[in-house]
N, C-alpha and C positions, 0 to 999 in steps of 0.2 A: 739419696737415690744415687743410685748408680746409672753410669750410659750404656751399661748393659740392656740391648735392647734384646735378650733373650731369657730378662729373667723379670719373672711378674710382680705387682706390687706387694704382694704376701712373701714373695721367698728372698733370701736371703742373697742378694747381690755384691759382697766383696769382692773386689777385684784384687784378692792376692793369693796367689798360685795352692794355699793349702786350702781358702773356700773353696776352689776350684776343683781339687781332687774328688775322684768317686768316693761317697762314702763306704763302701766296699772296699777301696785303698785304706782309708785311714782306720774301720776296722779289723783287718787284718796285722794292720800296723800296732793296734792296742797290741792283738798275740801275739806278733811274734817276736816285738821289741820286750812285752812281762815276761813273757817263755825263756827266754833266752835268757836275763836277766835273773830269771831263777833255777834257770840250772848252771848258770857258770857260779866257782865254788868257789871264790868273794867276789866283793863289791865293786871291784876297778870298773868292768863291762855295763853294768848299771849307773854306775856314774859316769858312763861316758855316755849314757841315751839320756840323761836326765839334762845333761851338757846341751847333746843334740835339740831338746825338747825345749830348752831354750831358746835356743835359735828359733826352731819353730813359731813359738808364741810371739817373739820379737815379729818374724814375717808376716804371721797372721796381724799381729794392731793388737796383742790381749794381753800384752807383757805385765801390764800392771796387777791385772786382780791373779794372774797366774802364780804371780811372786806372793803376793798373797797368799795363793791356796798352798801352792809350794813351801812356804815355809811359816804358815800359819799350822798346817799339820803335820812337816816334816822334823820340826826340833821336837814337840814335844815327845811324838813317838821316837825322835833317836834318844832324847835322851830318856825316856823311859823301858827303850828295850837296852841300850847298852847297861842301865844300870841294874835291870833282873839279869840277864844274860851274863855281864859279863862280872858278875858277883858272885853267880849262883847259880849259874849252867852247869850242868852234872859230867861234860866234855872239857870244861877245862883242865886244862894239864900243862900248858905253859904260863905261867902266871910274868905282870910284866909292872906290878904294882903292890905293896900290900897299906892298907889303909889299916890295918889292925883288926877288925870283928870281921874282915869279911878280904878277901882276894882278887885283884882284877885280871881276868884271863882270856890270854885272845882266842883261842878258839870259840868264845864266847861272844868277845868285840866282832868278830866277822862275822859270825851267824848273823846278830843284829842286823848290823850292816847288810848283810845279803837283805834280812828281810825291810829294811826300810826301805830299803832303794828300789828294791823289785813292785814293794808297793807304791812311791812315789811315782815310778813309772808307771805304774797301771793307770794310777788316777795324773800323773800329767797326762797322759796324752790321749785318755779319754776325755780328760776337760777340753781339751783341745777341739776333740775330732764334736766335743757338743758343744761350742762354741762358735764354731765352721760351718755347721753344716746344719741345713734345715731341713727340720726334724719330717716332712714331707717326701723330701728327696731322697731321705734315709730308707723310709718305710716303699717306697718307688724302687730304689734298687735292689733292693731284700726282698722286693713279689717278682723283682726283674729277672732274677738269678733263679728264680723256682719254689721261692719261702712261698705258703700258704699265706692266702691275705689277710686270715685271722689271726696268723703271726705278728704282721707286718702293721694290724690295726693293735693288739699289744704293745709291740714294740712303743708305736704311737702315743698309745695312752697312757703307757708307763712314764715317759719322759713330758708329759704335760702335764702330768696330775701333780706336780709341785710348783710349777709357776703359778699352773692356774691358781690355786691354791693362795699363792702369795696372794697374785694379783685381785682375789677376794675377798680374803682379809684385808687387805690395805684398802679396798674400797667401801668394807663396812665397817671399819675404823673409820674412815673418815665422815662413814653418814652421823655415827655414833658420836662422835666429837662436836658436827654442826648439832646434831638435836643436846648437845651441853653437856655429855659423859665425860669427864675426866680422863684422859688417855697416858697423861705424863705422872712426874714424879716418882715415887722411890719406887724400888724391885719391887715390892712387895702390891703397893698403890696399882703400877700397871700389870701386874698378875691378877688382881681382882678386877682391875677393868678388861683384863681378856679372855675370863672365863664367859662372859655372859657375851664374847662373839663366836663362841664354837658353837653353838649351836645354829644360831645362821648359816658359817660357812657348811657344816655337816650338812644340814637339810637342803641349800643351795648345792652340795656336789651331788649328793643321791636325786635330786631333780635335773641337774645335767646332766648325769651319766642315765637317766630312764631316756630325755630327750635325744642324747644320743642315740642309744639303742635303736627307737623311734624311726628316727632318722635313718640310721644304716638297713633295716627291715623294711621301708617306702623305698629305698634305690636297689634293691634287689642283692645286699652283701652276702647272702645266707643261700644265695642259687648256686647250685652245682651243675657244671657242664659249660658253660662260659668261658667265654677268657674275659677280662677285665680291660679296661684301660684305663690309664689315669692320666688328670692334664698336668702332671709333672714329668717332666722330660728327664733322665739320667746319661748321661754320653762317657761311654768305658771311651778315652784316647791314649793313645799312645805314651805319656810320660805318666800314667795312671796302670799300664801295663810295665813299663819299665824301674815305677816303683817296687811294686808287685813282686818281680823277680831278684831285685836288689833284697828285699825284706826277708822273701823265704830264702836267700844264699846266707844269709847275718844267720837265719834260725839254724838252718841244717849245718854253718862251719861252727856255731856255738856249742848246739846240743852236741855234733862229733867229735869235737873237742873236750867237752866236760866229760864225756864217757870214757875218753881217751886218762884221761887226768886221775877219775875215778876207780877206773880198775890197773892204772899202771902202766899202763903202754906209754906214756910220756910223762915225763920226771913232772911233780908239779912245782913252781918256783915259789910258792907259798908254803909248801912245808902240807900239804892237806893229808897226810898218812901221819 
């Protein structure tokens, strides 16, 4: 537990700069970095953003799971797209290798690289936001800027459903193991042991959803014409404004330069045309 007295016991109290950012700032970062990588004509800008995200993950103290995610997802995806686009893309005109059965095209490689780095930028930035942001703070920030409360609850429920299912599955599997059900062994054996768990997990999830709905109804969630308050306070600080302006500036510059490259106003060093 941190010594940050403004945090409640059920909130994230990580004393690092990433966790202290406003959730809206992190959401803006996800879209600005991802769209900039998508618009840029080659993978270079996206690669630069990925390097920056690794630094951010180090600051946020989540570098180990972040590396596992990025490499575990990025390497197979890169190999698959490089094989498909590099060898069989119809846009290939400049060939850099001949394997006999197919030729490796530069244009397909560049396109595959753009797709990979764009996906990794979106994935990495969203993972950092998810790991450094208390979900209640995100919902409070969204409703604070004018989003309907129902949209906020939808975001909260969507982000909570998978962790809740995992925790429920773990509790039920431990209970079944205590009753003598064998949960280890071969893959087929584990699969057979998993099937009886699906019923209790689904039923408990439905019961939990019903209880949540009744709780929201008793607390006046559907009442209109009133201003709702939140126990979670989210502040917009000076560095949130500075970072947001920097992100929007990066997005504007990348979009303008990319447009100039595509229409030919500025010669593209990579031979876009």
